[in-house]
DOVO-929754 format. One record per residue: residue number from 1; residue in three letters; x negated, z negated, y of N, C-alpha, C, O in turn. Coordinates in Angstrom, 3 decimals. Layout:
<tikes>
k;r;n_x;n_z;n_y;ca_x;ca_z;ca_y;c_x;c_z;c_y;o_x;o_z;o_y
NUM;ALA;X;Z;Y;X;Z;Y;X;Z;Y;X;Z;Y
...
</tikes>
This chain:
<tikes>
k;r;n_x;n_z;n_y;ca_x;ca_z;ca_y;c_x;c_z;c_y;o_x;o_z;o_y
1;MET;22.742;-17.543;221.235;22.308;-17.339;219.387;21.936;-15.863;219.117;22.442;-14.805;219.490
2;LYS;20.640;-16.227;218.168;20.381;-15.175;217.380;20.717;-15.118;216.137;20.448;-16.058;215.390
3;LEU;21.363;-14.008;215.696;21.915;-13.631;214.584;20.985;-12.464;214.029;20.136;-11.837;214.662
4;ALA;21.362;-12.319;212.647;20.636;-11.121;211.751;21.696;-11.024;210.430;22.374;-11.834;209.796
5;ILE;21.444;-9.553;210.383;22.021;-9.180;209.257;21.398;-8.306;208.405;21.335;-7.104;208.663
6;ALA;21.007;-8.714;207.574;20.126;-8.095;206.736;20.670;-7.625;205.262;21.029;-8.477;204.449
7;ASP;20.710;-6.282;204.971;21.111;-5.374;203.661;19.764;-4.814;203.081;19.578;-3.601;203.176
8;PRO;18.928;-5.504;202.560;17.767;-5.092;202.363;18.160;-4.234;200.889;19.230;-4.433;200.314
9;PRO;17.072;-3.207;200.356;17.494;-2.590;199.187;17.538;-3.979;198.006;16.800;-4.960;198.091
10;TYR;18.553;-3.767;196.964;18.683;-5.114;196.238;17.698;-5.105;195.373;17.134;-4.069;195.019
11;LEU;17.393;-6.317;194.939;16.599;-6.523;193.762;16.715;-5.746;192.560;17.776;-5.856;191.945
12;GLY;15.664;-4.839;192.023;15.747;-4.016;190.820;16.541;-2.903;191.167;17.068;-2.217;190.290
13;ARG;16.650;-2.704;192.168;17.303;-1.337;192.460;16.677;-0.475;193.480;16.964;0.691;193.751
14;ALA;15.691;-1.305;194.053;14.877;-0.306;195.299;14.066;0.892;195.018;14.084;1.838;195.805
15;SER;13.217;0.911;193.734;12.964;2.188;193.250;13.437;3.471;193.172;13.131;4.617;193.499
16;THR;14.627;2.611;192.405;15.818;3.590;191.876;16.473;4.263;193.382;16.610;5.486;193.418
17;TRP;16.773;3.636;194.307;17.418;4.139;195.379;16.933;4.801;196.185;17.483;5.811;196.624
18;TYR;15.878;4.413;196.533;14.788;4.439;197.819;13.717;4.880;197.630;13.216;5.509;198.561
19;GLY;12.874;4.714;196.244;11.646;4.953;195.816;11.225;6.466;194.882;11.725;7.585;195.001
20;SER;10.482;6.148;194.246;10.062;7.451;193.654;10.837;7.723;192.165;10.686;8.665;191.387
21;SER;11.634;6.656;192.079;12.515;6.690;191.101;13.928;7.375;191.355;14.830;7.401;190.518
22;ILE;13.985;7.880;192.525;15.418;8.432;193.169;16.062;9.715;192.097;15.417;10.745;191.898
23;ARG;17.347;9.472;191.499;17.350;10.334;190.384;18.687;11.313;191.355;19.432;10.777;192.175
24;LYS;18.709;12.465;191.077;19.515;13.431;191.572;21.047;13.135;191.142;22.002;13.488;191.833
25;SER;21.158;12.468;189.956;22.659;12.047;189.833;23.351;11.208;190.470;24.579;11.161;190.542
26;GLN;22.185;10.170;191.195;23.097;9.248;192.104;22.963;9.659;193.553;23.126;8.712;194.322
27;LEU;22.666;11.024;194.227;22.897;11.329;195.381;23.622;12.182;195.804;23.709;12.421;197.008
28;GLY;24.571;13.079;194.502;25.515;13.825;195.106;26.725;12.992;194.881;26.891;11.779;194.753
29;ALA;27.542;14.050;194.872;29.335;13.387;194.523;29.226;12.752;193.787;28.638;13.174;192.792
30;VAL;29.820;11.037;193.790;30.179;10.093;193.276;31.974;9.958;192.833;32.876;10.040;193.666
31;HIS;32.165;9.754;191.443;33.451;10.313;191.452;33.674;8.789;190.985;32.835;8.051;190.469
32;GLY;35.216;8.462;191.341;35.742;7.075;191.319;37.270;7.415;190.923;38.025;7.518;191.890
33;GLY;37.738;7.570;189.864;39.180;7.449;189.659;39.472;8.923;189.795;38.996;9.794;189.066
34;THR;40.697;9.206;191.279;40.490;10.502;191.603;39.935;11.193;192.700;39.985;12.350;193.118
35;ALA;39.243;9.849;193.137;38.824;10.369;194.675;37.193;10.896;194.425;36.600;10.695;193.365
36;LYS;36.679;11.503;195.431;35.489;12.324;195.360;34.764;11.951;196.683;35.146;12.356;197.781
37;ILE;33.467;10.980;196.454;32.693;10.744;198.003;31.549;11.325;197.757;30.886;11.131;196.738
38;ASN;31.138;12.349;199.018;29.940;12.483;198.727;28.998;11.741;199.771;29.233;11.596;200.970
39;TYR;27.974;11.338;199.123;27.109;10.594;199.924;25.725;11.614;200.071;25.444;12.552;199.326
40;LYS;24.955;11.130;201.270;23.680;11.810;201.700;22.649;11.176;200.660;22.968;10.120;200.114
41;PRO;21.471;11.754;200.375;20.382;10.904;199.691;20.152;10.073;200.465;20.362;10.367;201.642
42;ALA;19.694;8.868;200.187;18.805;7.628;200.809;17.364;8.045;201.309;16.684;8.753;200.566
43;ASP;16.931;7.691;202.374;15.848;8.484;202.772;14.691;7.571;202.017;14.679;6.343;201.926
44;TYR;13.688;8.547;201.484;12.531;7.719;200.673;11.784;7.094;201.358;11.408;7.479;202.465
45;HIS;11.397;5.883;200.746;10.425;5.052;201.338;9.418;4.525;200.023;9.768;3.968;198.982
46;PRO;8.026;4.922;200.485;6.808;5.082;199.395;6.721;3.431;199.052;6.106;3.153;198.022
47;GLU;7.261;2.366;199.794;7.144;1.051;199.473;8.325;0.503;199.175;8.411;-0.650;199.599
48;ALA;9.210;0.868;198.641;10.263;0.722;198.134;10.431;-0.292;196.935;11.279;-1.153;196.701
49;HIS;9.384;0.105;196.314;8.861;-1.116;195.065;8.820;-2.267;195.221;9.200;-2.985;194.296
50;LEU;8.413;-2.767;196.274;7.869;-3.913;197.131;9.313;-4.925;196.915;9.286;-6.088;196.513
51;TRP;10.603;-4.111;197.312;11.766;-4.961;197.252;12.401;-5.267;195.890;13.344;-6.055;195.820
52;ASP;11.909;-4.669;194.826;11.893;-4.813;193.188;11.150;-6.379;192.967;11.372;-6.934;191.890
53;ASP;10.400;-6.982;193.838;9.773;-8.133;193.535;10.309;-8.986;193.985;10.544;-8.705;195.160
54;ILE;10.852;-10.409;193.607;11.135;-11.071;194.189;10.684;-12.120;195.437;11.372;-12.905;196.090
55;GLU;9.465;-11.854;195.486;8.575;-12.546;196.218;8.704;-11.776;197.776;8.150;-12.312;198.736
56;THR;9.268;-10.831;197.903;9.374;-9.789;199.016;10.930;-10.128;199.603;11.275;-9.828;200.746
57;HIS;11.789;-10.791;198.641;12.934;-11.158;199.089;12.822;-12.964;199.494;13.624;-13.534;200.234
58;LYS;11.853;-13.511;198.932;11.637;-14.831;199.147;10.958;-14.998;200.938;11.171;-15.922;201.724
59;THR;10.356;-14.103;201.088;9.504;-13.992;202.190;10.924;-13.631;203.571;11.026;-14.141;204.687
60;LEU;11.633;-12.808;203.039;12.882;-12.511;203.708;13.584;-13.584;204.354;13.817;-13.801;205.544
61;ILE;13.913;-14.299;203.142;15.206;-15.469;203.290;14.105;-16.595;204.443;14.512;-17.054;205.510
62;GLU;12.866;-16.803;203.932;12.087;-17.514;204.670;12.373;-17.313;206.303;12.767;-18.176;207.087
63;LYS;12.025;-15.778;206.609;12.154;-15.242;207.708;13.745;-15.617;208.533;13.966;-16.066;209.657
64;LEU;14.472;-15.296;207.661;15.948;-15.555;208.322;16.240;-17.246;208.634;16.882;-17.688;209.587
65;GLU;15.606;-18.004;207.599;15.753;-19.436;208.139;14.949;-19.943;209.034;15.153;-21.068;209.488
66;SER;14.172;-19.371;209.322;13.015;-20.021;210.358;13.602;-19.152;211.819;13.783;-19.815;212.840
67;ASP;13.859;-17.743;211.824;13.645;-17.142;212.804;15.572;-16.968;213.439;15.802;-16.555;214.576
68;TYR;16.569;-17.316;212.584;17.518;-16.930;213.685;18.661;-18.315;213.091;18.626;-18.919;212.019
69;ASP;19.510;-18.459;214.144;20.203;-19.727;213.934;21.662;-19.410;213.022;22.446;-20.283;212.651
70;GLY;21.788;-18.060;212.792;22.894;-17.526;211.666;22.364;-16.308;211.116;21.747;-15.514;211.826
71;PHE;22.555;-16.129;209.976;22.543;-14.766;209.260;23.397;-14.236;208.232;24.292;-14.997;207.864
72;ALA;23.335;-13.182;207.719;23.858;-12.858;206.418;23.072;-12.064;205.617;22.302;-11.241;206.112
73;LEU;23.190;-12.232;204.387;22.142;-11.613;203.721;22.979;-11.005;202.490;23.683;-11.769;201.827
74;CYS;22.912;-9.683;202.190;23.718;-8.805;201.562;22.786;-8.761;199.999;21.565;-8.917;200.038
75;LEU;23.251;-8.615;199.144;23.099;-8.637;197.658;23.683;-8.001;196.586;24.897;-7.794;196.576
76;ALA;22.803;-7.591;195.480;23.909;-7.116;194.523;24.481;-8.339;193.604;23.994;-9.440;193.864
77;HIS;25.403;-8.285;192.617;26.129;-9.310;192.262;25.173;-9.850;191.267;25.116;-11.080;191.237
78;ASP;24.491;-9.270;190.532;23.334;-9.677;189.629;22.072;-10.456;190.196;21.296;-11.179;189.571
79;ASN;22.070;-10.157;191.401;20.913;-11.360;192.223;21.249;-12.599;192.567;20.245;-13.310;192.597
80;LEU;22.192;-13.146;192.831;22.816;-14.059;192.769;21.993;-15.349;192.423;21.483;-16.135;193.220
81;GLN;21.979;-15.387;191.039;21.455;-16.344;190.301;19.535;-16.296;190.693;18.775;-17.249;190.524
82;GLN;19.326;-15.557;190.980;17.646;-15.538;191.318;17.446;-15.845;192.689;16.502;-16.558;193.028
83;LEU;18.549;-15.194;193.819;18.279;-15.774;195.220;18.586;-16.683;195.725;17.892;-17.242;196.574
84;LEU;19.879;-17.137;195.284;20.731;-18.721;195.793;19.517;-19.783;195.776;19.455;-20.536;196.748
85;PRO;18.716;-19.890;194.940;17.885;-21.092;194.635;16.882;-20.977;195.515;16.110;-21.925;195.656
86;LEU;16.737;-19.888;196.196;15.332;-20.036;197.139;15.510;-20.337;198.601;14.654;-20.323;199.485
87;PHE;17.113;-20.680;198.698;17.273;-21.230;200.190;17.339;-22.665;200.327;17.995;-23.400;199.589
88;THR;16.424;-23.136;201.586;16.643;-24.631;202.098;17.375;-25.044;202.710;17.701;-26.222;202.563
89;VAL;18.040;-24.108;203.821;18.973;-24.466;203.994;20.482;-24.313;203.512;20.638;-23.705;202.452
90;LYS;21.565;-24.774;204.141;22.991;-25.006;203.768;23.512;-23.658;203.842;23.682;-23.164;204.957
91;VAL;23.825;-22.909;202.649;24.534;-21.350;202.955;25.761;-21.306;202.250;25.949;-22.110;201.337
92;LYS;26.688;-20.404;202.582;28.193;-20.157;201.749;27.730;-18.718;201.039;26.866;-17.939;201.441
93;VAL;28.519;-18.620;199.940;28.136;-17.312;199.333;30.043;-16.764;199.518;31.065;-17.338;199.141
94;CYS;29.844;-15.457;200.246;31.161;-14.842;200.325;31.323;-13.341;199.570;30.396;-12.646;199.155
95;ILE;32.597;-13.073;199.518;32.529;-12.048;198.481;33.203;-10.829;199.049;34.315;-10.965;199.561
96;TRP;32.521;-9.439;198.994;32.898;-8.140;199.701;33.921;-7.627;198.495;33.222;-7.224;197.566
97;HIS;34.762;-7.553;198.313;35.584;-6.969;197.409;35.734;-5.248;197.703;36.423;-4.793;198.616
98;LYS;35.216;-4.701;197.067;34.999;-3.342;197.419;35.531;-2.111;196.162;35.992;-2.479;195.082
99;TRP;35.412;-1.033;196.436;35.818;-0.337;195.372;34.380;-0.133;194.325;33.256;-0.480;194.687
100;THR;34.639;0.401;193.184;34.097;0.337;192.138;33.321;1.793;191.848;33.942;2.807;191.527
101;LEU;32.035;1.747;191.993;31.229;2.984;191.534;31.019;2.993;190.060;30.889;1.916;189.477
102;PRO;30.978;3.981;189.489;30.926;4.140;188.014;29.599;3.522;187.548;28.742;3.195;188.369
103;SER;29.423;3.355;186.127;28.388;2.620;185.674;28.437;2.922;184.282;29.365;3.621;183.877
104;ARG;27.455;2.440;183.380;27.291;2.884;182.102;27.946;1.575;181.497;28.294;1.746;180.329
105;SER;28.211;0.257;182.021;28.599;-1.070;181.801;29.828;-1.179;181.396;30.677;-0.706;182.151
106;CYS;30.274;-1.797;180.159;31.918;-2.152;179.661;32.848;-2.916;180.891;34.066;-3.098;180.895
107;ILE;31.881;-3.279;181.885;32.521;-4.162;182.989;32.009;-3.512;184.305;30.849;-3.278;184.648
108;SER;33.551;-3.210;185.156;32.986;-2.441;186.124;32.708;-3.668;187.356;33.437;-4.658;187.418
109;ASN;31.516;-3.438;188.343;31.421;-4.211;189.221;32.258;-4.037;190.362;32.367;-2.841;190.632
110;SER;32.844;-4.734;191.076;33.949;-4.580;192.335;33.774;-5.509;193.377;34.631;-5.763;194.224
111;TYR;32.469;-6.096;193.295;32.133;-6.806;194.191;30.709;-7.053;194.689;29.741;-6.689;194.022
112;GLU;30.579;-7.714;195.943;29.209;-7.734;196.349;29.179;-9.404;197.067;29.953;-9.701;197.977
113;PRO;28.037;-10.516;196.418;27.958;-11.073;197.147;27.327;-11.076;198.422;26.555;-10.150;198.671
114;VAL;27.571;-12.166;199.465;27.166;-12.164;201.027;26.671;-13.566;201.222;27.245;-14.612;200.918
115;ILE;25.686;-13.422;201.695;25.024;-15.093;201.872;24.966;-15.271;203.196;24.280;-14.619;203.983
116;ILE;25.943;-16.471;203.524;26.364;-16.581;205.323;25.416;-17.807;205.322;25.147;-18.604;204.424
117;LYS;24.911;-17.693;206.851;24.645;-19.140;207.499;25.421;-19.137;208.619;25.430;-18.180;209.393
118;VAL;25.830;-19.756;208.717;26.878;-19.905;210.273;26.112;-20.989;211.439;25.780;-22.136;211.138
119;PRO;25.937;-20.462;212.624;25.154;-21.200;213.330;25.560;-22.736;213.443;26.724;-22.896;213.808
120;ASP;24.938;-23.728;213.237;25.358;-25.240;213.212;26.181;-25.471;214.418;27.154;-26.190;214.193
121;ALA;26.038;-24.991;215.838;26.696;-25.127;216.733;28.455;-24.641;216.615;29.330;-25.185;217.289
122;ARG;28.745;-23.394;215.506;29.717;-22.742;215.557;30.391;-22.971;213.938;30.962;-22.081;213.307
123;LYS;30.167;-24.374;213.463;30.937;-24.432;212.333;32.173;-24.637;212.295;32.823;-24.287;211.310
124;GLY;32.910;-25.420;213.663;34.078;-25.601;213.550;35.132;-24.412;213.919;34.802;-23.441;214.600
125;ALA;36.395;-24.599;213.404;37.126;-23.464;213.847;37.235;-23.467;215.072;36.910;-24.529;215.603
126;ILE;37.682;-22.413;215.938;38.181;-22.478;217.127;39.353;-21.888;217.440;39.590;-20.713;217.162
127;LYS;40.188;-22.684;218.056;41.291;-22.522;218.423;42.373;-22.476;217.297;43.499;-22.066;217.581
128;GLY;42.096;-22.849;216.132;42.403;-22.706;214.574;42.502;-21.168;214.001;43.421;-20.731;213.308
129;LEU;41.329;-20.443;214.456;40.952;-19.259;213.823;39.848;-19.511;212.874;38.761;-19.965;213.232
130;THR;40.170;-19.183;211.568;39.235;-18.895;210.568;39.053;-17.482;210.094;39.753;-16.509;210.377
131;THR;38.019;-17.536;209.342;37.781;-16.281;208.401;37.783;-16.627;206.751;37.143;-17.535;206.220
132;PRO;38.622;-15.717;206.121;38.263;-15.820;204.673;37.009;-15.539;204.360;36.263;-14.873;205.078
133;ASP;36.646;-16.125;203.061;35.260;-15.965;202.401;35.221;-14.861;201.582;34.203;-14.693;200.910
134;VAL;36.455;-13.789;201.474;36.376;-12.662;200.329;37.399;-11.687;201.402;38.492;-11.961;201.897
135;MET;36.563;-10.482;201.518;37.403;-9.274;202.156;37.278;-8.240;201.120;36.327;-7.917;200.407
136;THR;38.550;-7.781;201.226;38.817;-6.834;200.101;38.977;-5.409;201.338;39.705;-5.320;202.327
137;TYR;38.050;-4.515;200.809;38.177;-3.242;201.681;37.952;-2.033;200.574;36.867;-1.882;200.014
138;GLN;38.785;-1.420;200.389;38.617;-0.380;199.063;38.984;0.678;199.352;39.378;1.452;198.479
139;LYS;38.959;1.053;200.809;39.050;2.642;201.243;37.921;3.273;200.616;36.756;2.889;200.510
140;ARG;38.573;4.458;200.171;36.841;5.536;199.613;37.152;6.291;200.425;38.193;6.943;200.509
141;GLU;36.046;6.254;201.257;35.512;7.437;202.603;34.069;7.724;202.253;33.133;7.077;201.781
142;GLY;34.312;9.194;202.758;32.333;9.554;202.828;31.832;8.792;204.089;32.016;9.142;205.255
143;MET;31.212;7.767;203.684;29.992;7.258;204.706;28.702;7.750;205.120;27.958;7.231;205.952
144;GLY;28.490;8.922;204.381;27.227;9.047;204.837;25.973;8.607;203.806;25.766;9.145;202.718
145;PHE;25.412;7.829;204.217;24.369;7.362;203.061;24.710;6.203;201.947;25.263;5.114;202.105
146;ALA;24.259;6.738;200.935;24.552;5.728;199.833;24.047;4.220;200.192;22.852;4.008;200.394
147;GLY;25.076;3.128;200.263;24.738;2.061;200.400;24.953;1.526;201.733;24.565;0.403;202.055
148;ARG;25.763;2.569;202.758;25.651;2.187;204.171;27.147;1.325;204.081;27.961;1.719;203.246
149;LYS;27.409;0.438;204.736;28.726;-0.562;204.887;29.711;0.231;205.710;29.287;1.160;206.398
150;PRO;30.844;-0.032;205.693;31.787;0.280;206.417;32.021;-0.548;207.827;32.009;-1.776;207.739
151;LYS;32.216;0.006;209.017;32.477;-0.585;209.785;33.331;-2.103;209.660;32.738;-3.127;209.997
152;ALA;34.680;-2.167;209.182;35.316;-3.434;208.842;34.475;-4.430;208.214;34.715;-5.617;208.436
153;PHE;33.352;-4.036;207.327;32.496;-5.030;206.631;31.583;-5.703;207.713;31.326;-6.905;207.648
154;THR;31.253;-5.154;208.392;30.372;-5.636;209.822;30.939;-6.425;210.427;30.490;-7.550;210.643
155;HIS;32.282;-5.916;210.915;33.361;-6.672;211.705;33.721;-7.973;211.091;33.830;-8.949;211.833
156;TRP;33.933;-8.100;209.719;34.084;-9.325;208.791;32.903;-10.265;208.950;32.958;-11.491;209.050
157;ILE;31.817;-9.483;208.958;30.375;-10.428;208.894;30.488;-10.996;210.340;30.449;-12.227;210.348
158;LEU;30.602;-10.488;211.413;30.642;-10.956;212.694;31.448;-12.178;212.751;30.960;-13.290;212.953
159;ASP;32.863;-11.915;212.544;33.430;-13.277;212.318;33.228;-14.223;211.349;33.588;-15.355;211.672
160;LEU;32.742;-14.088;210.219;31.985;-15.410;209.755;30.671;-15.788;210.348;30.080;-16.734;209.828
161;LEU;30.223;-15.280;211.194;28.822;-16.011;211.890;29.253;-16.210;213.185;28.397;-16.380;214.052
162;GLN;30.844;-16.224;213.580;31.648;-16.549;215.128;30.813;-16.074;215.914;30.376;-16.768;216.832
163;TYR;30.306;-14.454;215.672;29.700;-13.937;216.870;30.208;-13.782;218.276;31.325;-13.270;218.212
164;LYS;29.835;-14.024;219.580;30.374;-13.924;220.545;29.386;-12.901;221.700;28.161;-12.786;221.672
165;GLU;30.301;-12.269;222.628;29.686;-11.687;223.269;28.194;-12.151;224.085;27.973;-13.188;224.710
166;GLY;27.501;-11.263;223.887;26.002;-12.258;224.467;24.949;-12.569;223.433;23.748;-12.648;223.694
167;ASP;25.474;-12.737;222.257;25.031;-13.062;221.428;23.669;-11.472;220.879;23.813;-10.255;220.994
168;GLN;22.515;-12.283;220.327;21.667;-11.110;219.768;21.698;-10.991;218.182;21.367;-11.809;217.324
169;VAL;22.194;-9.729;218.078;22.495;-9.380;216.553;20.968;-8.393;216.154;20.615;-7.395;216.782
170;ASP;20.310;-8.943;215.072;19.154;-8.206;214.762;19.586;-7.364;213.300;19.921;-8.150;212.415
171;ASP;19.619;-6.378;213.030;19.869;-5.427;211.732;18.758;-5.249;211.623;18.047;-4.582;212.374
172;LEU;18.375;-5.965;210.429;16.818;-6.060;209.699;16.573;-4.979;208.682;15.633;-5.021;207.888
173;PHE;17.507;-3.958;208.743;17.293;-2.987;207.635;18.536;-1.476;208.382;19.446;-0.850;207.838
174;ASN;18.010;-1.420;209.650;18.905;-0.515;210.149;18.985;0.887;209.673;19.029;1.687;210.607
175;GLY;19.015;1.395;208.535;18.837;2.425;207.965;19.704;3.708;208.721;19.225;4.691;209.287
176;SER;20.672;3.466;208.589;21.965;4.328;209.151;22.579;3.751;210.405;23.539;4.233;211.006
177;GLY;21.973;2.766;210.693;22.406;2.722;212.319;24.183;2.074;212.405;24.679;1.784;213.494
178;ALA;24.911;1.940;211.167;26.214;1.458;211.217;26.204;-0.231;211.557;27.249;-0.718;211.990
179;VAL;25.231;-0.944;211.392;25.928;-2.115;211.709;25.724;-2.390;213.532;26.432;-3.216;214.109
180;ILE;24.701;-1.594;214.242;24.540;-1.697;215.482;26.000;-0.774;216.277;26.345;-0.819;217.458
181;GLU;26.362;-0.318;215.616;27.482;0.482;215.824;28.521;-0.080;215.646;29.374;-0.026;216.532
182;ALA;28.739;-0.718;214.571;30.158;-1.750;214.386;29.868;-2.733;215.483;30.872;-3.009;216.141
183;VAL;28.545;-3.454;215.930;28.590;-4.493;216.762;29.081;-3.942;217.964;29.899;-4.672;218.524
184;ASN;28.810;-2.787;218.579;29.281;-2.411;219.815;30.572;-2.094;219.753;31.253;-2.146;220.777
185;THR;31.246;-1.623;218.245;32.695;-1.817;218.892;33.524;-2.864;218.476;34.745;-2.711;218.522
186;TYR;32.958;-4.055;218.018;33.502;-5.121;217.270;34.671;-5.818;218.816;34.256;-5.950;219.967
187;PRO;35.955;-6.110;218.390;36.876;-6.783;218.887;36.806;-8.183;219.437;37.019;-8.975;218.519
188;GLN;36.622;-8.702;220.414;35.664;-10.102;221.039;37.076;-10.952;220.397;38.174;-10.609;220.836
189;LYS;37.018;-11.834;219.566;38.043;-12.800;219.309;38.161;-14.307;219.537;39.117;-15.074;219.651
190;LEU;36.777;-14.452;219.562;36.293;-15.863;219.715;35.786;-15.738;221.227;34.774;-15.131;221.580
191;SER;36.795;-16.518;222.164;36.172;-16.481;223.418;35.655;-17.956;224.350;35.181;-18.107;225.475
192;THR;35.934;-18.661;223.512;35.446;-19.856;223.870;34.362;-20.552;223.246;33.963;-20.189;222.139
193;GLY;33.821;-21.574;223.886;32.584;-22.305;223.220;31.455;-21.799;223.164;31.260;-20.603;223.382
194;GLN;30.618;-22.565;222.889;29.231;-21.858;222.638;28.669;-22.488;221.221;27.587;-22.117;220.767
</tikes>
């Protein structure tokens, strides 16, 4: 099976986090509660602004649908209304319940949606194994670059996609290398079926 994990710059945030609008306040220590997390600045990308255009995300969705048997697309909570209607195949919205980063809003955001397309041949539960559509992972740890997902997140995505040894997994936005590192340490749970 050919699988993809896509964690692009989020619509409406790309220039702020990766482009010419990077603000120093976002790159240093992030405070939340009593914990302090140090992030390294994200790499500067001169074309980051393209990801603030919905057409760029539409092109990515078309590529995911045409080139892969299954995929995961990460996005911001406020992008869901805009991006979900762009899919032409049946997908599932899953939720990563995460720690809350400080913001100026009166409502703190503590989740990110992940749009999943399970390969058609793997939609049935194998030996009664199922994966919940919500993952709670609220460990605050220094994870390097801002936006880098923890290993447990990628393992959850692989569970959702019913990944098996021998599947090809493409990390379409491999900035930190965290996805491939997690794939290489993934514990094989599903050993039967194709």
